[in-house]
C-alpha positions as CSV (number, residue, x, y, z in Angstrom):
1,X,46.2,-60.5,100.0
2,X,47.4,-62.6,103.0
3,X,46.4,-60.9,106.2
4,X,50.0,-61.0,107.5
5,X,51.4,-59.4,104.4
6,X,51.8,-55.8,105.5
7,X,54.6,-53.4,106.1
8,X,53.0,-51.7,109.1
9,X,50.3,-52.4,111.6
10,X,50.1,-50.2,114.7
11,X,51.5,-52.1,117.7
12,X,49.3,-52.1,120.8
13,X,50.6,-50.0,123.6
14,X,52.6,-52.0,126.2
15,X,50.5,-52.5,129.3
16,X,53.5,-51.7,131.4
17,X,56.0,-49.7,129.3
18,X,59.6,-50.6,130.0
19,X,62.9,-48.7,130.0
20,X,65.6,-51.0,128.6
21,X,69.2,-49.9,129.3
22,X,72.2,-51.1,127.4
23,X,75.7,-50.1,126.2
24,X,74.6,-50.4,122.6
25,X,71.2,-50.1,121.0
26,X,70.9,-51.3,117.4
27,X,67.8,-50.3,115.5
28,X,67.1,-52.6,112.6
29,X,67.2,-56.4,112.4
30,X,68.8,-56.4,109.0
31,X,71.9,-58.5,108.3
32,X,74.0,-55.5,109.4
33,X,71.9,-55.2,112.6
34,X,72.3,-58.8,113.5
35,X,76.1,-58.7,112.8
36,X,76.5,-55.6,115.0
37,X,74.5,-57.2,117.9
38,X,76.5,-60.5,117.8
39,X,79.9,-58.8,117.5
40,X,79.1,-56.3,120.2
41,X,78.2,-59.1,122.6
42,X,81.4,-61.0,121.7
43,X,83.3,-57.8,122.7
44,X,81.6,-57.8,126.1
45,X,79.0,-55.1,125.5
46,X,75.4,-55.3,126.6
47,X,73.6,-54.9,123.3
48,X,69.9,-54.9,122.4
49,X,68.4,-55.3,119.0
50,X,65.2,-53.4,118.2
51,X,63.4,-54.6,115.1
52,X,60.6,-52.8,113.2
53,X,59.0,-56.1,112.0
54,X,59.0,-59.8,113.0
55,X,61.9,-61.2,111.1
56,X,65.7,-61.0,111.2
57,X,68.1,-60.7,108.3
58,X,66.5,-58.2,106.0
59,X,67.0,-59.1,102.4
60,X,69.5,-61.8,103.2
61,X,66.6,-63.8,104.6
62,X,63.9,-62.0,102.6
63,X,64.4,-63.7,99.2
64,X,67.9,-62.5,98.1
65,X,69.5,-65.9,98.0
66,X,71.7,-65.3,95.0
67,X,74.3,-63.2,96.7
68,X,75.4,-60.1,94.9
69,X,79.0,-59.5,95.7
70,X,81.4,-59.0,92.7
71,X,84.3,-60.8,94.4
72,X,84.0,-63.2,97.3
73,X,87.6,-62.7,98.2
74,X,86.8,-59.2,99.5
75,X,84.6,-60.5,102.3
76,X,86.0,-61.5,105.7
77,X,85.1,-61.5,109.3
78,X,81.6,-62.4,110.5
79,X,80.2,-62.0,107.0
80,X,82.4,-64.9,105.9
81,X,81.2,-66.9,108.9
82,X,77.6,-66.4,107.6
83,X,78.3,-68.0,104.2
84,X,80.4,-70.7,105.8
85,X,77.6,-71.6,108.3
86,X,75.2,-71.8,105.4
87,X,77.7,-74.0,103.6
88,X,77.6,-76.4,106.6
89,X,73.8,-76.5,106.3
90,X,74.2,-77.7,102.7
91,X,77.2,-79.9,103.3
92,X,79.8,-77.7,101.5
93,X,82.5,-75.3,102.6
94,X,80.5,-72.2,101.8
95,X,77.1,-71.4,100.3
96,X,76.5,-68.1,98.5
97,X,73.2,-69.3,97.1
98,X,70.7,-70.4,99.7
99,X,67.0,-70.6,100.7
100,X,65.5,-67.7,102.7
101,X,64.5,-70.0,105.6
102,X,68.1,-71.3,105.9
103,X,69.5,-67.8,106.1
104,X,66.9,-66.7,108.7
105,X,67.7,-69.8,110.8
106,X,71.4,-68.8,110.8
107,X,70.6,-65.3,112.0
108,X,68.2,-66.6,114.7
109,X,70.8,-69.1,115.9
110,X,73.5,-66.4,116.1
111,X,71.2,-64.2,118.2
112,X,70.2,-67.1,120.5
113,X,73.8,-68.2,121.1
114,X,74.9,-64.6,121.8
115,X,71.8,-64.1,124.1
116,X,71.0,-60.8,122.5
117,X,67.6,-59.4,123.6
118,X,65.5,-58.8,120.5
119,X,62.5,-56.5,120.7
120,X,60.3,-57.3,117.6
121,X,57.5,-55.2,116.2
122,X,59.0,-52.1,117.9
123,X,58.4,-49.1,115.6
124,X,60.4,-45.9,116.1
125,X,58.4,-43.0,117.5
126,X,61.3,-40.7,118.1
127,X,64.5,-40.1,120.0
128,X,65.7,-37.9,122.9
129,X,69.0,-36.1,122.7
130,X,71.2,-34.2,125.0
131,X,73.2,-31.7,122.8
132,X,74.7,-33.9,120.1
133,X,74.2,-37.3,121.7
134,X,71.2,-39.7,121.5
135,X,70.1,-40.7,125.0
136,X,66.9,-42.6,124.3
137,X,65.1,-44.4,121.4
138,X,61.3,-44.2,121.9
139,X,59.1,-46.9,120.5
140,X,55.5,-46.5,119.5
141,X,54.3,-49.0,122.1
142,X,55.8,-46.9,124.9
143,X,59.0,-48.7,125.5
144,X,62.2,-46.7,125.9
145,X,65.7,-47.8,125.0
146,X,68.5,-46.0,126.8
147,X,72.1,-46.6,125.7
148,X,75.4,-44.9,125.5
149,X,75.9,-45.8,121.8
150,X,73.4,-46.4,118.9
151,X,73.6,-48.0,115.5
152,X,71.1,-47.3,112.7
153,X,70.9,-50.6,110.8
154,X,67.7,-49.9,108.8
155,X,67.5,-49.8,105.1
156,X,65.7,-46.4,105.3
157,X,67.9,-44.5,107.8
158,X,65.0,-43.9,110.1
159,X,67.1,-43.5,113.3
160,X,69.6,-41.1,111.7
161,X,66.7,-38.9,110.4
162,X,65.0,-38.9,113.8
163,X,68.3,-37.9,115.4
164,X,68.6,-34.8,113.1
165,X,71.4,-36.1,111.0
166,X,71.6,-34.7,107.5
167,X,70.8,-36.9,104.6
168,X,70.0,-37.0,100.9
169,X,67.2,-38.7,98.9
170,X,67.3,-39.2,95.2
171,X,70.0,-38.7,92.6
172,X,72.6,-36.0,92.9
173,X,73.6,-34.1,89.7
174,X,76.9,-35.3,88.2
175,X,78.2,-31.8,89.0
176,X,77.8,-32.4,92.8
177,X,80.8,-34.7,93.1
178,X,82.2,-34.3,89.5
179,X,80.9,-37.8,88.6
180,X,79.7,-39.2,85.2
181,X,77.1,-41.8,86.2
182,X,74.9,-39.9,88.7
183,X,71.6,-38.1,88.0
184,X,69.3,-38.8,85.0
185,X,70.9,-41.5,82.9
186,X,69.9,-42.4,79.3
187,X,71.5,-44.8,76.9
188,X,72.2,-48.0,78.8
189,X,70.5,-50.9,77.0
190,X,70.1,-53.1,80.1
191,X,66.6,-53.6,81.4
192,X,65.0,-51.5,78.7
193,X,62.6,-52.2,75.8
194,X,64.4,-54.0,73.0
195,X,61.7,-53.1,70.4
196,X,59.2,-50.3,69.8
197,X,56.3,-50.5,72.1
198,X,53.5,-47.9,71.8
199,X,52.9,-46.1,75.1
200,X,49.3,-44.8,74.4
201,X,46.0,-46.3,75.4
202,X,44.9,-46.2,71.8
203,X,48.0,-47.0,69.8
204,X,49.3,-44.0,67.9
205,X,46.9,-41.5,69.6
206,X,48.6,-39.4,72.3
207,X,45.3,-37.8,73.1
208,X,44.1,-41.2,74.4
209,X,46.5,-40.9,77.3
210,X,49.4,-43.0,78.5
211,X,49.2,-46.6,79.6
212,X,49.5,-47.3,83.4
213,X,53.0,-47.3,84.7
214,X,54.2,-44.6,82.3
215,X,55.0,-41.1,83.7
216,X,53.8,-38.1,81.9
217,X,56.8,-35.9,82.4
218,X,59.7,-34.4,80.4
219,X,62.7,-36.6,79.9
220,X,65.1,-34.1,81.4
221,X,68.8,-33.7,80.8
222,X,71.5,-36.3,81.2
223,X,73.3,-36.0,84.5
224,X,70.8,-33.7,86.2
225,X,69.7,-34.4,89.7
226,X,66.2,-35.3,90.9
227,X,64.3,-36.9,93.7
228,X,63.7,-40.2,91.9
229,X,64.6,-43.4,93.7
230,X,65.7,-46.6,91.9
231,X,62.9,-49.1,91.7
232,X,61.9,-51.6,94.4
233,X,60.5,-55.1,94.1
234,X,60.3,-58.4,95.9
235,X,63.0,-61.0,95.3
236,X,60.6,-63.8,94.5
237,X,61.4,-67.3,95.7
238,X,59.6,-69.7,93.3
239,X,59.6,-73.5,93.0
240,X,58.7,-75.9,90.2
241,X,58.5,-78.9,92.7
242,X,54.9,-80.0,92.4
243,X,54.6,-81.2,96.0
244,X,55.9,-78.0,97.4
245,X,54.2,-75.6,95.0
246,X,51.3,-73.3,95.7
247,X,49.7,-71.3,92.8
248,X,50.3,-67.6,92.5
249,X,47.5,-65.7,94.2
250,X,45.2,-63.2,92.5
251,X,45.7,-60.0,94.5
252,X,42.9,-57.8,95.7
253,X,42.7,-54.8,93.4
254,X,44.0,-56.7,90.4
255,X,43.8,-54.5,87.3
256,X,44.5,-56.2,84.0
257,X,45.2,-52.9,82.3
258,X,48.2,-52.4,84.5
259,X,49.9,-55.1,82.3
260,X,48.8,-53.9,78.8
261,X,52.3,-52.6,78.2
262,X,53.7,-56.1,79.1
263,X,51.2,-57.7,76.8
264,X,52.2,-55.4,73.9
265,X,55.9,-56.1,74.6
266,X,55.3,-59.9,74.5
267,X,53.2,-59.5,71.3
268,X,56.1,-57.6,69.8
269,X,58.2,-60.7,70.2
270,X,60.1,-60.2,73.5
271,X,59.4,-62.5,76.5
272,X,62.1,-62.0,79.2
273,X,60.2,-60.8,82.3
274,X,61.3,-63.8,84.3
275,X,64.7,-64.1,82.7
276,X,66.7,-63.6,85.9
277,X,65.7,-66.6,87.9
278,X,68.7,-68.1,89.6
279,X,68.4,-71.6,90.9
280,X,68.6,-72.1,94.7
281,X,68.9,-75.4,96.5
282,X,65.9,-77.7,96.7
283,X,64.2,-76.7,93.5
284,X,63.8,-73.0,94.3
285,X,64.8,-69.7,92.8
286,X,65.8,-66.2,93.5
287,X,63.9,-64.3,90.8
288,X,64.8,-60.7,90.2
289,X,63.8,-58.0,87.8
290,X,64.8,-58.5,84.2
291,X,64.2,-56.7,80.9
292,X,62.0,-53.8,80.0
293,X,58.9,-54.8,82.0
294,X,59.3,-57.1,84.9
295,X,59.0,-57.1,88.7
296,X,60.5,-53.6,89.4
297,X,57.6,-51.3,90.1
298,X,59.2,-48.3,88.4
299,X,58.3,-44.8,89.8
300,X,56.1,-46.0,92.6
301,X,58.5,-45.6,95.5
302,X,59.6,-42.0,95.6
303,X,57.8,-41.3,98.8
304,X,59.1,-44.3,100.7
305,X,62.4,-42.9,102.2
306,X,60.7,-39.9,103.9
307,X,57.3,-41.5,104.2
308,X,55.5,-42.0,107.5
309,X,54.4,-45.5,108.3
310,X,51.0,-45.1,106.7
311,X,52.6,-43.9,103.5
312,X,55.0,-46.9,103.4
313,X,52.1,-49.3,104.1
314,X,50.3,-47.9,101.0
315,X,53.5,-48.2,98.9
316,X,54.2,-51.7,100.2
317,X,50.7,-52.9,99.3
318,X,50.9,-51.3,95.9
319,X,54.1,-53.3,95.3
320,X,52.5,-56.5,96.4
321,X,49.5,-55.9,94.2
322,X,51.7,-55.0,91.2
323,X,54.0,-58.0,91.4
324,X,51.4,-60.6,92.4
325,X,49.2,-59.2,89.7
326,X,52.0,-59.6,87.1
327,X,52.4,-63.2,88.0
328,X,48.6,-63.8,87.8
329,X,48.5,-62.0,84.5
330,X,51.3,-64.2,83.1
331,X,49.5,-67.3,84.2
332,X,45.9,-66.5,83.2
333,X,45.5,-63.5,80.8
334,X,44.6,-64.6,77.3
335,X,46.7,-61.8,75.8
336,X,49.7,-63.9,76.9
337,X,50.4,-66.7,74.5
338,X,49.2,-70.1,75.7
339,X,52.7,-71.6,75.8
340,X,54.0,-68.8,78.0
341,X,51.0,-69.1,80.3
342,X,51.7,-72.8,80.6
343,X,55.4,-72.3,81.3
344,X,54.7,-69.8,84.1
345,X,52.1,-72.0,85.7
346,X,54.8,-74.6,86.2
347,X,56.1,-72.3,88.9
348,X,54.5,-71.3,92.2
349,X,55.3,-70.1,95.7
350,X,57.0,-72.7,98.0
351,X,54.9,-74.0,100.8
352,X,58.0,-74.2,103.1
353,X,59.1,-70.6,102.7
354,X,57.5,-67.4,104.2
355,X,54.8,-69.6,105.8
356,X,53.0,-66.8,107.6
357,X,52.6,-64.7,104.4
358,X,51.5,-67.5,102.1
359,X,54.9,-68.0,100.4
360,X,55.3,-64.3,99.5
361,X,58.4,-62.5,100.8
362,X,57.7,-60.3,103.8
363,X,60.6,-58.0,102.9
364,X,60.4,-55.3,100.2
365,X,63.7,-54.8,98.4
366,X,64.4,-51.3,99.5
367,X,67.5,-50.8,97.2
368,X,68.1,-47.3,98.3
369,X,66.4,-44.7,100.6
370,X,68.1,-42.0,102.7
371,X,71.9,-41.6,102.4
372,X,73.6,-39.8,105.2
373,X,75.6,-36.6,104.5
374,X,78.8,-36.6,106.6
375,X,82.4,-35.4,106.4
376,X,83.3,-38.0,103.8
377,X,81.2,-39.3,101.0
378,X,81.9,-42.4,98.9
379,X,81.6,-41.5,95.2
380,X,82.3,-42.9,91.8
381,X,85.9,-41.8,92.2
382,X,86.3,-44.3,95.1
383,X,84.7,-47.1,93.0
384,X,87.1,-46.7,90.1
385,X,90.2,-46.1,92.2
386,X,90.8,-42.4,91.4
387,X,90.3,-41.7,95.2
388,X,91.1,-44.1,98.0
389,X,89.6,-43.8,101.5
390,X,92.5,-43.7,104.0
391,X,90.4,-45.2,106.9
392,X,88.9,-48.4,105.5
393,X,86.4,-50.5,107.5
394,X,85.6,-53.0,104.7
395,X,85.7,-53.4,101.0
396,X,83.0,-53.1,98.3
397,X,83.4,-55.0,95.1
398,X,80.2,-54.8,93.0
399,X,79.5,-53.1,89.7
400,X,78.2,-49.5,90.0
401,X,74.6,-50.5,89.6
402,X,71.3,-48.6,89.6
403,X,67.9,-50.0,88.6
404,X,65.6,-47.8,86.5
405,X,64.1,-44.8,88.2
406,X,61.5,-43.7,85.6
407,X,59.4,-45.0,82.7
408,X,58.7,-42.2,80.3
409,X,57.9,-41.5,76.6
410,X,60.7,-40.4,74.2
411,X,60.2,-40.0,70.5
412,X,56.7,-41.6,70.7
413,X,58.0,-44.9,72.3
414,X,58.2,-46.1,75.9
415,X,61.6,-45.9,77.5
416,X,63.0,-46.8,80.9
417,X,65.5,-44.3,82.4
418,X,68.1,-44.7,85.2
419,X,69.7,-48.1,84.7
420,X,73.4,-48.1,85.1
421,X,75.7,-51.2,85.1
422,X,79.4,-50.2,85.0
423,X,82.2,-52.4,86.4
424,X,85.7,-53.4,85.6
425,X,87.3,-52.1,88.8
426,X,89.0,-53.9,91.7
427,X,87.5,-54.1,95.2
428,X,87.9,-50.8,97.0
429,X,87.9,-49.6,100.6
430,X,84.9,-48.0,102.3
431,X,86.0,-45.1,104.7
432,X,85.1,-45.1,108.4
433,X,84.2,-41.4,108.1
434,X,81.4,-42.4,105.7
435,X,79.6,-44.5,108.4
436,X,79.6,-41.8,111.1
437,X,77.7,-38.5,111.1
438,X,79.2,-35.1,111.5
439,X,80.1,-34.7,115.2
440,X,78.0,-31.6,115.7
441,X,74.9,-33.6,114.6
442,X,75.4,-36.8,116.5
443,X,78.5,-38.1,118.4
444,X,77.2,-41.6,119.4
445,X,75.6,-43.0,116.2
446,X,77.0,-45.3,113.5
447,X,75.3,-45.9,110.2
448,X,76.5,-49.1,108.3
449,X,73.7,-49.2,105.7
450,X,72.5,-45.7,104.9
451,X,76.1,-44.4,104.9
452,X,77.4,-41.3,103.2
453,X,77.6,-42.0,99.5
454,X,76.5,-40.6,96.2
455,X,73.6,-42.4,94.4
456,X,75.9,-44.2,92.0
457,X,78.6,-45.2,94.6
458,X,75.8,-46.5,96.8
459,X,74.7,-48.7,93.9
460,X,78.0,-50.5,94.2
461,X,78.2,-50.6,98.0
462,X,74.6,-51.7,98.8
463,X,75.1,-55.4,98.8
464,X,74.2,-57.7,101.7
465,X,77.7,-59.1,102.3
466,X,79.0,-55.5,102.5
467,X,76.2,-54.7,105.0
468,X,77.3,-57.6,107.1
469,X,80.9,-56.4,107.0
470,X,80.0,-52.8,107.9
471,X,77.6,-53.9,110.7
472,X,80.5,-55.7,112.3
473,X,82.9,-52.8,111.8
474,X,80.4,-50.4,113.3
475,X,80.1,-52.6,116.4
476,X,83.8,-52.7,116.8
477,X,84.1,-48.9,116.5
478,X,81.3,-48.5,119.0
479,X,83.1,-50.7,121.5
480,X,86.3,-48.6,121.1
481,X,84.4,-45.3,121.4
482,X,82.8,-46.5,124.6
483,X,86.1,-47.8,126.0
484,X,87.8,-44.5,125.3
485,X,84.8,-42.4,126.2
486,X,85.1,-40.5,122.9
487,X,82.7,-39.5,120.2
488,X,82.6,-42.0,117.3
489,X,84.3,-39.4,115.2
490,X,87.3,-39.4,117.5
491,X,88.1,-43.1,117.6
492,X,91.8,-43.4,116.7
493,X,91.9,-45.2,113.4
494,X,95.2,-47.0,114.2
495,X,93.5,-48.8,117.1
496,X,90.3,-49.4,115.1
497,X,92.3,-50.9,112.2
498,X,94.1,-53.3,114.5
499,X,90.8,-54.5,116.0
500,X,89.3,-54.9,112.6
501,X,92.3,-56.9,111.4
502,X,92.0,-59.1,114.5
503,X,88.3,-59.8,113.5
504,X,89.6,-60.9,110.1
505,X,88.0,-58.0,108.2
506,X,89.6,-57.4,104.8
507,X,90.7,-53.8,104.5
508,X,93.1,-53.9,101.5
509,X,92.7,-55.7,98.2
510,X,95.3,-58.3,97.3
511,X,94.0,-60.1,94.2
512,X,94.2,-63.9,94.1
513,X,96.5,-65.4,91.5
514,X,94.9,-65.3,88.1
515,X,92.2,-62.8,89.0
516,X,91.1,-60.3,86.4
517,X,88.3,-57.8,86.6
518,X,85.3,-58.3,84.4
519,X,83.6,-55.3,83.0
520,X,79.8,-55.2,83.1
521,X,77.7,-53.6,80.4
């Protein structure tokens, strides 16, 4: 494993710890965090951006180059500027498919032009509060960040948790919000095994034990809640350009038996593990999970949301080993047909992407972690239009989507459980109340990523363009709260809406001529 390919390494304590003061402190250099910092500066605030790692942009610069959106017409404001600036890079009006390095360059240029101080490799150690307000963010290296307003722009919700804000991890039962697609979910054919595959070490003999990657647990009941989290993976940027291609590495700890289930699946006639490879510019891909056995490391991430840094480092390394191992297996294991091995070996990691980590993405795709509990939760009812938020700060437009949460045995065969893909609805508003905590818990915090939403509604909202939108809206709301000297919960929506409209945020859906929703199955 490349020495730089880690989630966490303890930062050395600063020789002379600093106290950095600002109007707005943003924790998390994701796309939402960068958007919030840039917009806050444009509005005249002194903003600082505190980032856990070394890179800016989160998944937008971490391999997710094939933008998941549902409908581009729902995206405005600074988010639209991002795709337009990428378009200029490629000589076109907009670019919604792009290379990781191009995206990171845009984020870095934005931060540089806005002159936002960025504090990289600053890991959250805790917060200080006075009553219901955060006063300081404390970093592991001893630096302190004092501000009047804070934004949690992490994928995990680390700042909101440290501040004592209520949150949920896992899948709520359908009964919690009177939904139909939450909790344990069977029956959807997507990303499942298309043919019978025996789950036992010795085929047909349950006493021999289960193959690696299969959980020995009851199936449970449809719609029941649990603590399972939809699977994570790396969005792999591959290339078939010989001069820019490096071979897939064999990871330390590679275990061929981890892929016996994949070998059996291929032997049964199904080869689709790399079937979702979308072409990016310059001979590259954004390769995502596809089919019954692919890059999603199902069931191995449950401890990530609430895990300490050592726990997350262990999980991160397990995901690297698993996915690098799968690529090595497909290239070299003789259980894989020769023609498939030859086809996979045509691909490799690009030499000009993720240079410091040997071409492997540094950002794990944390699809879902903590979700805040506040006075207003986005649910399935919002997605399908049965309920409409009265205080929109942006639109979501994607299918209600969840990757699998478990791999289990049902009726003597292996099954994946948890995949949901239901669309067919128009873009819908995300409520301001869903990105602010309850006032009694924290009056000066906004949460554009780990917002209040049920598991299945979050599966529709959790797209990078939407995070860009919500990051901008959070910064505008923070500026208004500061100007009015009010808690974020008491920002008058009428004034906020006017400011959002001036920023060209899209708050209501007016379908373009000829537009029709497409249902996903």
